[in-house]
MARTI-285385 format. One record per residue (C-alpha): x, y, z; residue number from 0; residue in three letters. Coordinates in nm, 2 decimals, padded with zeros to 4 digits. Example, Ala and Ser with C-alpha at 12.3 -4.5 7.8 and 13.67 -1.06 7.14 Angstrom:
BEGIN
X, Y, Z, palum, vexpa
01.23, -00.45, 00.78, 0, ALA
01.37, -00.11, 00.71, 1, SER
//
This chain:
BEGIN
X, Y, Z, palum, vexpa
-05.50, 01.01, -04.23, 0, MET
-05.32, 00.86, -03.97, 1, ALA
-05.01, 01.10, -03.76, 2, THR
-04.66, 01.01, -03.75, 3, GLU
-04.70, 00.93, -03.44, 4, GLU
-04.94, 00.66, -03.46, 5, GLU
-04.82, 00.57, -03.75, 6, LEU
-04.51, 00.49, -03.61, 7, ALA
-04.70, 00.28, -03.28, 8, ARG
-04.86, 00.07, -03.51, 9, SER
-04.60, -00.02, -03.73, 10, ILE
-04.42, -00.14, -03.37, 11, GLN
-04.70, -00.33, -03.22, 12, HIS
-04.70, -00.52, -03.55, 13, LYS
-04.34, -00.52, -03.62, 14, LEU
-04.37, -00.70, -03.25, 15, GLU
-04.60, -00.97, -03.28, 16, HIS
-04.47, -01.05, -03.66, 17, ARG
-04.75, -00.92, -03.80, 18, VAL
-04.71, -01.04, -04.21, 19, PRO
-04.67, -00.72, -04.41, 20, ARG
-04.87, -00.79, -04.64, 21, SER
-05.19, -00.75, -04.33, 22, GLU
-05.02, -00.40, -04.28, 23, TRP
-05.25, -00.07, -04.50, 24, THR
-04.98, 00.09, -04.77, 25, GLU
-04.96, 00.38, -04.60, 26, GLU
-04.78, 00.21, -04.28, 27, GLU
-04.61, 00.00, -04.56, 28, ARG
-04.44, 00.34, -04.74, 29, GLN
-04.38, 00.52, -04.42, 30, TRP
-04.18, 00.22, -04.27, 31, HIS
-03.96, 00.21, -04.61, 32, LYS
-03.97, 00.57, -04.55, 33, GLU
-03.79, 00.53, -04.17, 34, GLU
-03.54, 00.30, -04.25, 35, LYS
-03.40, 00.51, -04.52, 36, LYS
-03.40, 00.82, -04.29, 37, ARG
-03.23, 00.56, -03.98, 38, ALA
-02.96, 00.43, -04.31, 39, LYS
-02.91, 00.86, -04.39, 40, GLU
-02.83, 00.88, -04.03, 41, ALA
-02.63, 00.67, -03.98, 42, GLU
-02.40, 00.73, -04.24, 43, LYS
-02.36, 01.01, -04.18, 44, ALA
-02.26, 00.98, -03.79, 45, ALA
-02.03, 00.73, -03.93, 46, LYS
-01.83, 01.02, -04.12, 47, ALA
-01.87, 01.24, -03.88, 48, ALA
-01.66, 00.99, -03.63, 49, ARG
-01.39, 00.88, -03.92, 50, ALA
-01.35, 01.35, -03.94, 51, ALA
-01.36, 01.34, -03.58, 52, ASP
-01.08, 01.06, -03.55, 53, GLU
-00.84, 01.22, -03.85, 54, GLU
-00.87, 01.55, -03.70, 55, ALA
-00.76, 01.38, -03.36, 56, THR
-00.48, 01.20, -03.53, 57, ALA
-00.36, 01.52, -03.73, 58, ALA
-00.37, 01.66, -03.48, 59, ALA
-00.11, 01.40, -03.23, 60, THR
00.10, 01.44, -03.51, 61, GLY
00.06, 01.81, -03.48, 62, ASN
00.16, 01.73, -03.10, 63, VAL
00.44, 01.49, -03.15, 64, GLN
00.61, 01.64, -03.45, 65, ALA
00.66, 01.94, -03.22, 66, LEU
00.75, 01.71, -02.94, 67, ALA
01.15, 01.71, -02.94, 68, MET
01.41, 01.43, -02.94, 69, ASN
01.65, 01.52, -02.65, 70, VAL
01.98, 01.37, -02.75, 71, ALA
02.14, 01.49, -02.41, 72, SER
02.04, 01.54, -02.06, 73, LEU
02.23, 01.86, -02.12, 74, ARG
01.88, 02.08, -02.20, 75, VAL
01.88, 02.41, -02.17, 76, ASP
01.59, 02.74, -02.23, 77, ASP
01.71, 02.70, -02.62, 78, SER
01.56, 02.36, -02.68, 79, GLU
01.21, 02.17, -02.60, 80, GLY
01.06, 02.12, -02.30, 81, ARG
00.91, 01.79, -02.38, 82, PHE
00.96, 01.48, -02.58, 83, GLY
01.20, 01.18, -02.63, 84, ARG
01.52, 01.09, -02.51, 85, TYR
01.70, 00.99, -02.77, 86, GLU
01.90, 00.62, -02.70, 87, LEU
02.28, 00.85, -02.67, 88, GLY
02.12, 01.04, -02.42, 89, ALA
02.02, 00.80, -02.17, 90, LEU
02.44, 00.64, -02.28, 91, ALA
02.55, 00.92, -02.16, 92, GLY
02.60, 01.13, -02.46, 93, ALA
02.68, 01.49, -02.39, 94, GLY
02.74, 01.42, -02.03, 95, ALA
03.09, 01.36, -01.85, 96, THR
03.15, 01.19, -01.50, 97, ALA
03.05, 01.39, -01.29, 98, ALA
02.67, 01.38, -01.41, 99, GLY
02.50, 01.74, -01.48, 100, THR
02.42, 02.03, -01.39, 101, SER
02.07, 01.89, -01.30, 102, ARG
01.94, 01.85, -00.93, 103, ARG
01.72, 01.53, -00.81, 104, TRP
01.50, 01.45, -00.56, 105, MET
01.36, 01.13, -00.49, 106, SER
00.99, 01.11, -00.45, 107, LEU
01.06, 00.85, -00.09, 108, ALA
01.30, 01.15, 00.06, 109, ASP
00.97, 01.37, -00.01, 110, LEU
00.75, 01.19, 00.09, 111, ALA
00.90, 01.09, 00.43, 112, ALA
01.02, 01.50, 00.41, 113, HIS
01.41, 01.41, 00.41, 114, ARG
01.51, 01.72, 00.22, 115, LEU
01.60, 02.10, 00.28, 116, PRO
01.34, 02.35, 00.26, 117, GLU
01.54, 02.54, -00.05, 118, SER
01.40, 02.27, -00.28, 119, LEU
01.00, 02.46, -00.22, 120, ASN
01.20, 02.70, -00.46, 121, VAL
01.43, 02.55, -00.66, 122, GLU
01.35, 02.38, -01.04, 123, SER
01.43, 02.00, -00.91, 124, VAL
01.41, 01.67, -01.17, 125, TRP
01.23, 01.33, -01.06, 126, VAL
01.24, 01.05, -01.26, 127, ARG
00.93, 00.81, -01.20, 128, GLY
00.69, 00.59, -01.37, 129, ARG
00.33, 00.74, -01.47, 130, VAL
00.06, 00.56, -01.30, 131, GLN
-00.25, 00.75, -01.45, 132, ALA
-00.31, 01.08, -01.70, 133, VAL
-00.55, 01.34, -01.64, 134, ARG
-00.67, 01.63, -01.81, 135, ALA
-00.90, 01.93, -01.71, 136, GLN
-01.00, 02.14, -02.01, 137, GLY
-00.77, 02.23, -02.28, 138, SER
-00.50, 02.38, -02.08, 139, LYS
-00.41, 02.19, -01.75, 140, MET
-00.32, 01.79, -01.75, 141, ALA
-00.23, 01.65, -01.42, 142, PHE
00.00, 01.33, -01.41, 143, VAL
00.08, 01.10, -01.20, 144, VAL
00.44, 01.01, -01.12, 145, LEU
00.57, 00.70, -00.93, 146, ARG
00.91, 00.59, -00.72, 147, GLU
00.84, 00.24, -00.56, 148, GLY
00.56, 00.32, -00.32, 149, TYR
00.54, 00.71, -00.34, 150, ALA
00.36, 00.89, -00.52, 151, THR
00.40, 01.26, -00.63, 152, LEU
00.13, 01.44, -00.88, 153, GLN
00.27, 01.70, -01.15, 154, VAL
00.04, 01.97, -01.28, 155, VAL
00.10, 02.11, -01.66, 156, CYS
-00.06, 02.45, -01.71, 157, THR
-00.11, 02.61, -02.06, 158, ALA
00.03, 02.97, -02.06, 159, ALA
-00.30, 03.20, -02.17, 160, PRO
-00.36, 03.26, -02.51, 161, ALA
-00.11, 03.56, -02.67, 162, GLY
00.16, 03.54, -02.35, 163, ALA
00.51, 03.40, -02.34, 164, SER
00.55, 03.01, -02.18, 165, ALA
00.79, 03.17, -01.95, 166, ASP
00.56, 03.41, -01.84, 167, ALA
00.54, 03.40, -01.45, 168, ASP
00.24, 03.36, -01.29, 169, ALA
00.11, 03.35, -00.99, 170, ALA
-00.03, 03.01, -00.91, 171, CYS
00.21, 02.72, -01.20, 172, ALA
00.49, 02.78, -01.37, 173, VAL
00.29, 02.78, -01.82, 174, PRO
00.42, 02.60, -02.08, 175, VAL
00.32, 02.60, -02.42, 176, PRO
-00.04, 02.39, -02.48, 177, ARG
00.12, 02.19, -02.73, 178, GLU
00.35, 02.06, -02.40, 179, MET
00.03, 01.99, -02.22, 180, VAL
-00.17, 01.84, -02.59, 181, ARG
00.11, 01.64, -02.57, 182, TRP
00.11, 01.47, -02.27, 183, VAL
-00.27, 01.41, -02.31, 184, THR
-00.32, 01.34, -02.71, 185, ARG
00.00, 01.18, -02.79, 186, SER
-00.01, 00.85, -02.64, 187, GLY
00.38, 00.84, -02.56, 188, GLU
00.28, 00.91, -02.15, 189, LEU
00.08, 00.54, -02.17, 190, SER
00.06, 00.40, -01.81, 191, ALA
00.35, 00.26, -01.70, 192, GLU
00.62, 00.46, -01.92, 193, SER
00.91, 00.68, -01.75, 194, ILE
00.97, 00.96, -01.76, 195, VAL
01.20, 01.29, -01.57, 196, ASP
01.01, 01.55, -01.53, 197, VAL
01.18, 01.93, -01.36, 198, CYS
00.97, 02.14, -01.19, 199, GLY
00.89, 02.31, -00.85, 200, ARG
00.74, 02.21, -00.58, 201, LEU
00.42, 02.39, -00.46, 202, GLN
00.15, 02.34, -00.14, 203, PRO
-00.14, 02.18, -00.21, 204, ALA
-00.38, 01.96, -00.09, 205, ALA
-00.39, 01.61, -00.31, 206, VAL
-00.58, 01.34, -00.14, 207, LYS
-00.55, 01.07, -00.45, 208, SER
-00.13, 01.09, -00.33, 209, CYS
00.10, 00.98, -00.12, 210, SER
00.26, 01.27, -00.13, 211, ILE
-00.06, 01.47, -00.01, 212, ALA
00.07, 01.82, 00.10, 213, ASP
00.28, 01.86, -00.23, 214, ARG
00.21, 01.88, -00.57, 215, GLU
00.50, 02.01, -00.90, 216, MET
00.45, 02.16, -01.06, 217, VAL
00.62, 02.08, -01.43, 218, ALA
00.81, 02.27, -01.66, 219, GLU
00.95, 02.04, -01.86, 220, ARG
00.90, 01.64, -01.92, 221, MET
01.06, 01.41, -02.09, 222, TYR
01.06, 01.03, -02.19, 223, VAL
01.29, 00.82, -02.06, 224, VAL
01.12, 00.46, -02.19, 225, SER
00.76, 00.43, -02.31, 226, ARG
00.57, 00.12, -02.18, 227, ALA
00.36, -00.07, -02.41, 228, ALA
00.04, 00.14, -02.47, 229, PRO
-00.17, -00.26, -02.33, 230, VAL
-00.06, -00.41, -02.05, 231, LEU
-00.12, -00.75, -01.88, 232, PRO
-00.34, -00.64, -01.56, 233, PHE
-00.40, -00.29, -01.43, 234, GLU
-00.18, -00.22, -01.12, 235, LEU
-00.48, -00.11, -00.97, 236, GLU
-00.66, -00.43, -00.99, 237, ASP
-00.31, -00.60, -00.86, 238, ALA
-00.31, -00.33, -00.59, 239, ALA
-00.69, -00.37, -00.41, 240, ARG
-00.72, -00.46, -00.07, 241, PRO
-00.85, -00.86, -00.09, 242, ARG
-01.16, -00.78, 00.08, 243, ASP
-01.21, -00.41, -00.17, 244, ASP
-01.50, -00.41, -00.43, 245, PRO
-01.38, -00.43, -00.77, 246, GLY
-01.14, -00.64, -01.02, 247, ALA
-00.86, -00.86, -00.88, 248, HIS
-00.57, -00.97, -01.09, 249, VAL
-00.52, -01.43, -01.00, 250, HIS
-00.19, -01.49, -00.83, 251, ARG
-00.04, -01.70, -01.10, 252, ASP
-00.14, -01.45, -01.31, 253, THR
00.05, -01.24, -01.13, 254, ARG
00.35, -01.40, -01.13, 255, LEU
00.38, -01.48, -01.45, 256, ASP
00.41, -01.16, -01.51, 257, HIS
00.63, -01.03, -01.17, 258, ARG
00.80, -00.77, -01.31, 259, VAL
00.51, -00.63, -01.39, 260, LEU
00.36, -00.70, -01.07, 261, ASP
00.69, -00.60, -00.81, 262, LEU
00.54, -00.23, -00.90, 263, ARG
00.27, -00.27, -00.71, 264, VAL
00.36, -00.02, -00.38, 265, PRO
00.26, -00.32, -00.15, 266, ALA
00.49, -00.61, -00.35, 267, HIS
00.78, -00.39, -00.35, 268, GLN
00.75, -00.34, 00.00, 269, ALA
00.68, -00.72, 00.09, 270, ILE
01.07, -00.73, -00.13, 271, MET
01.20, -00.46, 00.09, 272, ARG
01.16, -00.63, 00.44, 273, ILE
01.30, -00.95, 00.34, 274, GLN
01.64, -00.72, 00.26, 275, ALA
01.56, -00.58, 00.60, 276, GLY
01.53, -00.95, 00.77, 277, VAL
01.83, -01.02, 00.63, 278, CYS
01.98, -00.74, 00.68, 279, GLN
01.93, -00.72, 01.01, 280, LEU
02.01, -01.10, 01.11, 281, PHE
02.36, -01.02, 00.97, 282, ARG
02.40, -00.76, 01.20, 283, GLU
02.35, -00.93, 01.51, 284, CYS
02.54, -01.22, 01.39, 285, LEU
02.79, -00.98, 01.29, 286, SER
02.81, -00.76, 01.60, 287, SER
03.14, -00.84, 01.86, 288, PRO
02.94, -00.96, 02.09, 289, ALA
02.73, -01.28, 01.86, 290, MET
03.05, -01.31, 01.72, 291, GLY
03.00, -01.55, 01.39, 292, PHE
03.18, -01.51, 01.10, 293, THR
02.97, -01.50, 00.78, 294, GLU
03.04, -01.82, 00.50, 295, ILE
02.94, -01.92, 00.20, 296, HIS
02.88, -02.35, 00.08, 297, THR
02.89, -02.53, -00.17, 298, PRO
02.57, -02.53, -00.38, 299, LYS
02.66, -02.84, -00.58, 300, ILE
02.70, -03.19, -00.31, 301, ILE
02.85, -03.54, -00.39, 302, GLY
02.56, -03.65, -00.19, 303, GLY
02.23, -03.58, 00.03, 304, VAL
02.31, -03.36, 00.28, 305, SER
01.90, -03.47, 00.48, 306, GLU
01.82, -03.77, 00.35, 307, GLY
01.51, -03.85, 00.18, 308, GLY
01.34, -03.82, -00.21, 309, THR
01.36, -03.42, -00.16, 310, GLU
01.68, -03.38, -00.37, 311, VAL
01.72, -03.24, -00.70, 312, PHE
01.97, -03.51, -00.90, 313, ARG
02.19, -03.35, -01.19, 314, LEU
02.51, -03.48, -01.39, 315, LYS
02.77, -03.31, -01.24, 316, TYR
03.05, -03.39, -01.54, 317, PHE
03.10, -03.73, -01.55, 318, GLU
02.95, -03.79, -01.13, 319, HIS
02.59, -03.78, -01.03, 320, ASP
02.56, -03.50, -00.80, 321, ALA
02.28, -03.30, -00.64, 322, CYS
02.17, -03.01, -00.57, 323, LEU
02.21, -02.91, -00.20, 324, ALA
01.94, -02.93, 00.06, 325, GLN
02.14, -02.78, 00.32, 326, SER
02.40, -02.60, 00.41, 327, PRO
02.42, -02.85, 00.74, 328, GLN
02.66, -03.07, 00.69, 329, LEU
02.93, -02.78, 00.53, 330, TYR
02.84, -02.58, 00.81, 331, LYS
02.95, -02.87, 01.11, 332, GLN
03.26, -02.91, 00.85, 333, MET
03.36, -02.52, 00.90, 334, ALA
03.32, -02.53, 01.29, 335, VAL
03.48, -02.83, 01.32, 336, CYS
03.74, -02.59, 01.15, 337, GLY
03.75, -02.43, 01.47, 338, ASP
03.60, -02.13, 01.31, 339, MET
03.33, -02.15, 01.63, 340, ARG
03.07, -01.94, 01.50, 341, ARG
02.93, -01.91, 01.15, 342, VAL
02.61, -01.82, 00.96, 343, PHE
02.51, -01.83, 00.57, 344, GLU
02.25, -01.67, 00.37, 345, ILE
02.20, -01.87, 00.07, 346, GLY
02.00, -02.08, -00.16, 347, PRO
01.87, -02.44, -00.08, 348, VAL
01.63, -02.70, -00.31, 349, PHE
01.36, -02.92, -00.22, 350, ARG
01.24, -03.10, -00.42, 351, ALA
00.92, -03.13, -00.28, 352, GLU
00.61, -03.28, -00.49, 353, ASN
00.36, -03.05, -00.28, 354, SER
00.15, -02.77, -00.38, 355, ASN
00.09, -02.61, -00.10, 356, THR
00.07, -02.26, 00.07, 357, TYR
00.45, -02.29, 00.24, 358, ARG
00.64, -02.49, 00.01, 359, HIS
00.87, -02.34, -00.23, 360, LEU
01.13, -02.61, -00.44, 361, ALA
01.43, -02.30, -00.41, 362, GLU
01.42, -02.07, -00.11, 363, PHE
01.64, -01.87, 00.07, 364, VAL
01.80, -02.03, 00.38, 365, GLY
01.93, -01.73, 00.69, 366, LEU
02.16, -02.10, 00.84, 367, ASP
02.32, -02.12, 01.21, 368, VAL
02.62, -02.27, 01.37, 369, GLU
02.79, -02.29, 01.65, 370, MET
03.00, -02.50, 01.95, 371, GLU
02.85, -02.56, 02.22, 372, ILE
03.03, -02.49, 02.61, 373, ARG
02.78, -02.71, 02.80, 374, GLU
02.46, -02.68, 02.68, 375, HIS
02.24, -02.69, 02.33, 376, TYR
02.03, -02.45, 02.50, 377, HIS
02.29, -02.15, 02.37, 378, GLU
02.19, -02.19, 02.07, 379, VAL
01.79, -02.11, 02.17, 380, MET
01.92, -01.83, 02.34, 381, GLN
02.11, -01.74, 02.06, 382, VAL
01.83, -01.78, 01.84, 383, LEU
01.59, -01.59, 02.04, 384, ASP
01.81, -01.27, 02.11, 385, ALA
01.83, -01.25, 01.68, 386, VAL
01.48, -01.31, 01.61, 387, PHE
01.37, -01.00, 01.88, 388, ARG
01.63, -00.81, 01.67, 389, TYR
01.49, -00.87, 01.35, 390, VAL
01.14, -00.82, 01.50, 391, PHE
01.23, -00.46, 01.68, 392, GLN
01.47, -00.32, 01.37, 393, GLY
01.20, -00.41, 01.15, 394, LEU
00.95, -00.26, 01.36, 395, GLU
01.16, 00.06, 01.37, 396, LYS
01.35, 00.12, 01.03, 397, ARG
01.07, -00.04, 00.78, 398, TYR
00.76, 00.15, 00.98, 399, ALA
00.72, 00.27, 00.58, 400, ALA
00.71, -00.04, 00.39, 401, GLU
00.48, -00.24, 00.70, 402, LEU
00.21, 00.04, 00.65, 403, GLU
00.20, 00.08, 00.27, 404, CYS
00.15, -00.30, 00.32, 405, ILE
-00.09, -00.29, 00.64, 406, GLN
-00.30, -00.09, 00.30, 407, ARG
-00.30, -00.33, 00.11, 408, GLN
-00.31, -00.68, 00.28, 409, TYR
-00.43, -00.59, 00.70, 410, PRO
-00.27, -00.75, 00.95, 411, PHE
-00.18, -00.78, 01.31, 412, VAL
00.15, -00.70, 01.48, 413, PRO
00.31, -01.01, 01.54, 414, LEU
00.35, -01.03, 01.94, 415, ARG
00.63, -01.16, 02.11, 416, TYR
00.81, -01.11, 02.45, 417, HIS
01.06, -00.84, 02.39, 418, ARG
01.27, -01.04, 02.72, 419, GLU
01.27, -01.41, 02.65, 420, ARG
01.04, -01.62, 02.45, 421, SER
00.79, -01.84, 02.57, 422, VAL
00.94, -02.18, 02.55, 423, ARG
00.80, -02.57, 02.61, 424, LEU
00.93, -02.92, 02.64, 425, THR
00.77, -03.09, 02.35, 426, HIS
00.60, -03.31, 02.61, 427, ALA
00.46, -02.99, 02.78, 428, GLU
00.30, -02.91, 02.40, 429, ALA
00.12, -03.21, 02.36, 430, VAL
00.02, -03.22, 02.73, 431, GLN
-00.13, -02.90, 02.60, 432, LEU
-00.24, -03.05, 02.30, 433, LEU
-00.47, -03.23, 02.48, 434, HIS
-00.58, -03.06, 02.76, 435, GLU
-00.80, -02.94, 02.44, 436, HIS
-00.88, -03.22, 02.31, 437, GLY
-00.68, -03.30, 02.03, 438, HIS
-00.52, -03.64, 01.98, 439, GLU
-00.18, -03.72, 01.91, 440, MET
00.07, -03.99, 01.98, 441, GLY
00.39, -03.83, 02.28, 442, GLU
00.62, -03.93, 01.99, 443, LEU
00.46, -03.81, 01.72, 444, ASP
00.54, -03.49, 01.49, 445, ASP
00.29, -03.20, 01.49, 446, PHE
00.05, -03.22, 01.16, 447, SER
00.00, -02.83, 01.02, 448, SER
-00.36, -02.85, 01.20, 449, GLU
-00.16, -02.94, 01.54, 450, LEU
00.10, -02.66, 01.47, 451, GLU
-00.24, -02.45, 01.39, 452, LYS
-00.41, -02.56, 01.68, 453, ALA
-00.13, -02.52, 01.95, 454, LEU
-00.03, -02.16, 01.85, 455, GLY
-00.38, -02.07, 01.92, 456, GLU
-00.36, -02.24, 02.28, 457, ILE
-00.01, -02.11, 02.31, 458, VAL
-00.12, -01.72, 02.20, 459, ALA
-00.41, -01.75, 02.45, 460, GLN
-00.23, -01.86, 02.72, 461, ARG
00.06, -01.69, 02.65, 462, TYR
-00.03, -01.38, 02.47, 463, HIS
00.25, -01.45, 02.21, 464, THR
00.26, -01.54, 01.89, 465, ASP
00.59, -01.61, 01.90, 466, PHE
00.78, -01.97, 02.12, 467, TYR
01.02, -02.22, 02.09, 468, ILE
00.92, -02.61, 02.16, 469, VAL
01.23, -02.83, 02.28, 470, ASP
01.36, -03.17, 02.26, 471, ARG
01.13, -03.37, 01.97, 472, PHE
01.12, -03.70, 01.95, 473, PRO
01.38, -03.90, 01.79, 474, ALA
01.16, -04.00, 01.49, 475, SER
01.10, -03.66, 01.41, 476, CYS
01.44, -03.58, 01.28, 477, ARG
01.74, -03.62, 01.11, 478, PRO
02.04, -03.82, 01.14, 479, PHE
02.27, -03.64, 01.28, 480, TYR
02.11, -03.47, 01.59, 481, THR
02.22, -03.56, 01.88, 482, MET
02.00, -03.80, 02.13, 483, PRO
01.91, -03.67, 02.45, 484, ALA
02.10, -03.76, 02.74, 485, PRO
01.83, -03.83, 02.94, 486, ASP
01.61, -04.03, 02.71, 487, ASP
01.73, -04.17, 02.46, 488, ALA
01.31, -04.14, 02.23, 489, ARG
01.34, -03.75, 02.31, 490, TYR
01.71, -03.56, 02.13, 491, THR
01.85, -03.22, 02.15, 492, ASN
01.66, -03.07, 01.90, 493, SER
01.38, -02.79, 01.89, 494, PHE
01.16, -02.58, 01.67, 495, ASP
01.09, -02.20, 01.72, 496, VAL
00.74, -02.12, 01.57, 497, PHE
00.53, -01.81, 01.47, 498, MET
00.18, -01.72, 01.48, 499, ARG
00.15, -02.10, 01.46, 500, GLY
00.35, -02.21, 01.22, 501, GLU
00.67, -02.36, 01.24, 502, GLU
00.99, -02.14, 01.10, 503, MET
01.32, -02.30, 01.23, 504, VAL
01.44, -02.64, 01.31, 505, SER
01.73, -02.67, 01.52, 506, GLY
01.93, -02.92, 01.71, 507, ALA
02.29, -03.03, 01.88, 508, GLN
02.46, -03.26, 01.65, 509, ARG
02.64, -03.59, 01.72, 510, ILE
03.03, -03.55, 01.65, 511, HIS
03.11, -03.87, 01.85, 512, ASP
03.21, -04.02, 01.46, 513, LEU
03.07, -04.38, 01.60, 514, ALA
02.73, -04.29, 01.65, 515, VAL
02.72, -04.06, 01.34, 516, LEU
02.77, -04.33, 01.14, 517, GLU
02.59, -04.58, 01.30, 518, GLN
02.30, -04.29, 01.28, 519, ARG
02.35, -04.26, 00.86, 520, ALA
02.32, -04.60, 00.86, 521, ALA
01.99, -04.64, 01.04, 522, ALA
01.85, -04.33, 00.80, 523, LYS
01.87, -04.52, 00.51, 524, GLY
02.22, -04.35, 00.40, 525, ILE
02.49, -04.43, 00.22, 526, ASP
02.80, -04.34, 00.46, 527, VAL
03.05, -04.35, 00.13, 528, ILE
02.86, -04.07, -00.03, 529, THR
02.91, -03.88, 00.36, 530, LEU
03.27, -03.93, 00.33, 531, ALA
03.43, -03.60, 00.35, 532, ASP
03.15, -03.47, 00.58, 533, TYR
03.30, -03.82, 00.78, 534, LEU
03.62, -03.72, 00.77, 535, GLU
03.58, -03.40, 00.98, 536, ALA
03.49, -03.59, 01.26, 537, PHE
03.82, -03.77, 01.28, 538, ARG
04.08, -03.56, 01.41, 539, TYR
03.78, -03.41, 01.68, 540, GLY
03.50, -03.22, 01.69, 541, ALA
03.38, -02.99, 01.94, 542, PRO
03.03, -03.02, 02.11, 543, PRO
02.82, -02.82, 01.85, 544, HIS
02.42, -02.75, 01.74, 545, GLY
02.26, -02.52, 01.54, 546, GLY
01.93, -02.40, 01.27, 547, ALA
01.80, -02.42, 00.95, 548, GLY
01.52, -02.07, 00.89, 549, ILE
01.35, -02.06, 00.57, 550, GLY
01.35, -01.66, 00.48, 551, LEU
01.06, -01.66, 00.27, 552, GLU
00.84, -01.82, 00.52, 553, ARG
01.01, -01.56, 00.83, 554, VAL
00.80, -01.31, 00.62, 555, VAL
00.53, -01.47, 00.53, 556, MET
00.46, -01.55, 00.88, 557, LEU
00.57, -01.18, 01.05, 558, TYR
00.34, -01.02, 00.75, 559, LEU
00.06, -01.34, 00.80, 560, ASN
00.03, -01.26, 00.37, 561, LEU
-00.11, -01.63, 00.35, 562, GLY
00.12, -01.72, 00.14, 563, ASN
00.54, -01.83, 00.06, 564, VAL
00.47, -01.67, -00.32, 565, ARG
00.41, -01.32, -00.20, 566, GLU
00.75, -01.38, -00.04, 567, CYS
00.98, -01.47, -00.28, 568, SER
01.09, -01.26, -00.56, 569, LEU
01.07, -01.50, -00.88, 570, PHE
00.96, -01.83, -00.70, 571, PRO
01.02, -02.18, -00.78, 572, ARG
00.77, -02.43, -00.75, 573, GLU
00.66, -02.78, -00.92, 574, ARG
00.43, -02.63, -01.11, 575, LYS
00.66, -02.33, -01.12, 576, ARG
00.94, -02.25, -01.35, 577, LEU
00.94, -01.91, -01.54, 578, HIS
01.00, -01.61, -01.56, 579, PRO
//
């Protein structure tokens, strides 16, 4: 009689070679039948065990959830539960006064920047943050990583020993009820991205996985403010992964489809703070007494095109035809003609560009300036040069944490620029540089994207800068209101500002003579009737003036070398994107 092992090998061989059962021995057929029966019984037992385990887990979870408290007021005290979920009334102000509660709140950003008093190391404080991760360590300890902005803090929950009071002191931690540890790890209440309030004490710790690496919080209380759906459109860890790192990455379109979630990625939030910083510094510089500019706000629904061409969104304005402003250009000039002398604006700009490139948006934020010229249009260039140097230096000093955060996910070489006076070239000199390096273009042509990049490389190598100005552009490249050069009508008193080999500012002296304006508008195919209000401003005396338009998102993109302007827009609008 064959052994069990011999039968198993023989049957395995016959199964693999599909030997008919009629050619098996009776002993093999009987053994195989019993083996299938045993396997079926084992599978049934395993299934029953899994069901029992799931039932036990559900019961335990239910018990934990039943022990969790629904908190009706933010004024919790020692008589109330240590963990649970706020009722809506608590978050609507129930039990609170205008003076607030006695809670002492702490910002993770302040903790990360070491801006908090030492007394907080011995006092209980409150923090609010999103749950980034939950990890159990046995049945008596749990770790929660909280995130606020781009600061993360480790929170430790340690259960009291069996038979000990949950309020007893411990040398290493403040113990909490065991039910609280189970609630943290098993209830499902602390799903990723949920918002929680935690009360606890800070203690020194070495935490490599958090941005606050020298301290952790020992939890005493924890309450859910808002529970996130258990399944997210994508994992924030994947969206925050550096582009060259191995592992899963989230496609940009997927991120932008769920932009609210995407903005929680620390680097993406930092980009928005840099954008805000550019606006703040731009406004600060121009509003200073030394500059003397006044901020204005111009209409965005206008009766005629402001730049010429077909890149305009048209709409009905009651019984009239109208369009969205391609630029505040005409109204800036009208303000100067109204003797406001120096004005600037930060506002939306609309361009119906049928383009899907990395640098174009259908709606973007314009940073615009316009000013009276006393002697020469280079006065405008000097103002802009000073403004940009102020912005760059301000970002370096005030936004170091944001720049460091962005560097971790999107490494970039810091911008090189001259601290005193930026490099300036005429259009003819720039063309000559390109010719010297083997690039072909006509002397009166505009720069293509490829030529812009080539020029940027040449300037960076020769002048050791990523920021420079090119002026005296050909008339064929400029709008109808651009002042012709006095010594050569083929050129104009205009300029572009470049960063990292890409144009980001277009500026010029404007024509302030009415007859010449009407002549140039007609030559560009613009119906002067649609410009009646604009032209009217020049009938009563207009000072020589000039200005520039700047795309905020493009400035941020180029400064951070991000490679796509959509990363620098809160909710980007382009040809294929109208939502969210």
